[in-house]
N, C-alpha and C positions, 0 to 999 in steps of 0.2 A: 690106144690112140694117144695122140699128143695132148697133154693137159694144158689148156690155155687159161685156166682160172687164175686171176691175179692173186697175189699174196700180200699180206700185211705183217709188219714186224710186231712181235709180241714183246712188250717191255716188261721189266720186273721179272725176267725169266733168265734161264741159262742163255748165254750170248748166242745170237744168230738164229733164235727160234722164229720161224715165220708160220703164218696160218692162212690157208686158202680162204678167200673172202666169201665163198659160198660153201655151205656144208649141208649134208643130208641129215635131217632129223629122223630119229628112230622111234619116237613115241607114237603110239597109235591108239585111237579111240573110235570105235570099240577095238579091243586088242585083236591082233592077227596071230595066227599060230607061228611057232619058231621057224618052221620050214619055209613058210611064205616070206617071213621077214629076212631070213638068211638069203634066199634067192634074190629078193629085191636089192639087198645090199651088194651082192656080187654083181648084179646088173648095173647098179650105180657105179661101182668101181670100173666096170667095163665102159660106162658112158663117160667117165672122166672125173668123177667125184673123188676127192682125196681127204676130205674133212668129214668126219662122222661124229654126230652128237648123240650121246646116250646118257642114261642115269640109272642108278640102282632101282628107283621106283618105277621106271618104264618097263622093267622086265626084259629089256632088249640087249643087255650086256652079253649074255651067252650067245644069242644068234649072231650078234656083231662079231664076236670072237671067232665063231665057227666060219663066218663069211670071210674074215681076214685070212684064216688058215687055208680056206679053199682058194682064195685069190692068189695066195702065194704058191700053192700047190700046182695050180694050172697056168701059172706064169703071167697073170694080169698085172701083178706088181712083182718087183725083184726082191724087195725088202720091206719090212714093217716100217722102216724109216721114211718111206714114201707117203705114209698116211699121218694125218693129224687126228688124234682121238681125244675127245672131251667126255668126261663123265662128271657126276655130281654127288655130293654128300647129302644123303636124305635126312629129313628133319628128325627122325628117330635116333640118328647117330650124332646129333649136333651137341655132343659133349666132348670136352677135350681128350678124355681117355678112350673115346670111341672112334676118333677121326682116323688114326692110322690103321686100326683093324678094319674100318669101313673101306678105305681105299685099297687095302690089300684084298679084301673080299671082291671088290670090283675088278681088280687086276686078275684074280683067279677066274672070275666069270668070263673075262675077256681073253684069257690065255696070253696075257701080255706081261712084260717086265716093268713097263712104265706107261703112264699117260702123258699126253702132251699138255693137257689142261684139266685141272680139277677145280670145280666150283662148289661153293656153298649154295644149295638149291633154292632155299628161302631163308630169310632172316628170322626163322622160327624154330622151335623145338617141340617135338611131340613126346609126351611122357611114355607112350607105348606104341606098339605097332598099330597102324591105321587099319581099321576093319570096315569103315564106311565113310562116305563123304555126304555132307560136310563133316569135318572132324569136330567132335564136341569141344566147345571152348575151354572146358576145364582140363583138357589134355594138351592144350596149346600154351606156349609161353615164348617170349622173345629170348633168343639165345644169348649166352654170355659171350659176346662177340670177341672180346679181348682174348680169353682163354682158347676159344675155338680157332681164332685166327692164328694164334701161336702154334697150335697143332697143325694147321694147314701149312704154315711156314716150314714146319718140321718135315712134312711130306715132301716139299720141294728140296729141302736140304739133304734128305735121304735119297733123292733121286727116284722117288716113286712117281713124281710128276715133274715135268719140265717148267710148268708155270701154274699159278693158282689165281683164282678170282672168285666172283660171286655171281649170283643170278637173282633177279627180281629185287634188287636193292635200290633204295631211294638215295638221292644225293645226301640226305641227312645221315643215313646209315653208313654211306661211304666216307663221309666226313669223320665219323666216329672211328672207323678203321684206320684212316690215314693219320689220326692223332697219335697212334701208338705202333703202327705196323713197321716192322723191320724190312719186310718185303711188301710193297704196296700191291693191291689187286691189279692183275694185268688186264682183266676183262670183266665187264658187267653185262650179262646176258639178260635182256629185258624184252617185253613185248614192244614191238615197234612196227608200225605200218602207216599208210597214208591217213587212216582214220584214228590213229593214236600215235602222234608223231614224236612225242617225248622231246620236244625242242630244248627245254631248260635242262633236263637230265643229260641230253646229248652234249650240250655246250659245256656243262659242268665237267663231264668225263673227259672231253677233249682238253680242257684247261688243266686237268690233273693227270693227263697222260694215261688214262684208262680207256682201253678200246671198248666200244659198244658193239655187242653182237645181238642181232634182232631175231627173237623167236616170234612165232605167230605172225609172219609177214603178210599172210592172207586172211588173218582174223579167225583162225581156228574153226573154219567151216566144218560142220559135221560132228562137233563135240558138244558136250553138255553146256559148255560156257561160251562157245562161239555162235556165230549166225552168218547170214549171207550178205551182211551190210556192204562188204567190199565188193562182191560180185554184182550187187544190185545198184552200186553207186553210178549215177548217170555221168558224172564228170570223168570218172575213170574209164567208163565204157567209151566215151567220146574220144579220149586220148588214145586208147587202145586201137580203136577203129582207124583213127587218123594215121597212126604209125604202122598199122598192119601187124600189131602185136596182140598178145593175150593180155587180159587184165592182170593175171599173175605175173607176167613179165614186166608189166608197168610197175607193179608194187615192188618187185625185187630190184629193178633198176633204180626206183626211187630211193630205197634203203641204201644201195650202193653209193648213190650220189650224195647221200648225207654223211658219207665217210665211215659208215658202219659195215660190218659183215652180216651175213644173213644165214639163218638155218631154215631150209625149206624141206618140207616132208611130202614126198609123193612116192608111192610104190608102183606107179604107172610108167612104163619105159618112155613113152612119148613125152609125157610131162616132165619126167627127169631131164630129158634132153633139152626140152624147151627152157627149163629153169637155168640151164647153163648158157643159153644164148642171149645173154643180156650185156655183153661186154664190147660189142662192135657197133653200138649205137648209143644215143643219150637222149634224155629228156631236155627240152629247150627251156630257156629261162621262163617263157610264157607258161609252159606246161607245169613247171615247178611251182610257179606262183599260183596257178589254178589249184594245184594239190594243196599248197600251203593254206589256202582259204577254206578247205573242207571242214565241216563240223567234226569235232573230236569226241570219241567215246571209247572208253577202255573195254576190251573184251574180257581179258583174264583177271577179273576182280578177285582179290584174295577171299572175298566172301563166298566164292564158288567152292572153296576148299575147306574153309573153317566156318563154324557158326559165328554170326556177327558178334563182335565185342568192341565196344567203343574204347575201352581201356587199351586193348591191344592195338587197335588201329592207330591210336594216338601215338603209340611208341614206334610204329613203323614209318 
């Protein structure tokens, strides 16, 4: 099918790189088996998705790679170049000498020669492999961002990825990177939705030429850290009913109208298609104002993943 998803230019990258503004997330909680995930990704390619977001810690790199190979084999796409693939450096490998081995491991999992975008997953380092959540605070520290970012730049210079960026970074941590970066971050992927709007961070990133990509646009319903607040929100229900749209479509369209791209996860064919149907209509000024006034509450608190530590939180 003709792909009608808008694209956005990715700066601080090889010239001409563009990214579809809606991508399919491949993280699942609870985890699904590799075959189910591969089939869902093939179906997403058939539906028109061209941007796929994965990470080493998701365990979805291999199924994504298998799905890409199948899509090529059956002619859904003519070339790998039609796809935009994002993966992430996990906290266990947030050491300068481990970054290049980590991206090569991801590329091997994906059966690819390069990524389009490689992100530092969290501004954290784990001293060893994670065996449980939350991660014990004695195993967690803030990364040496200068040396790790230098290794990320090397990944781009070697052609292992076309662009580099970060995930779950505050404006404070971005300011630190920008103070020494030879290649600035192209993207900051963060939680962003109508109930956690990230207004200040979004404005900061726009001013610095860093594109914001929104994960958890629906509040991570069904996970350990998410809940139903978005789907139970009366104001969002009213807007959705008035426009004849789903609450999910309202949230995705809201993100898009903030100038951000969005990572949406669904393995359901109907919802996959609905998630792409957000570009031929818009939220009115009045509807945007109504959403702007909603109470704000973060879903993906870092405390979900690591034991609380005031010292660490202060550094982030």
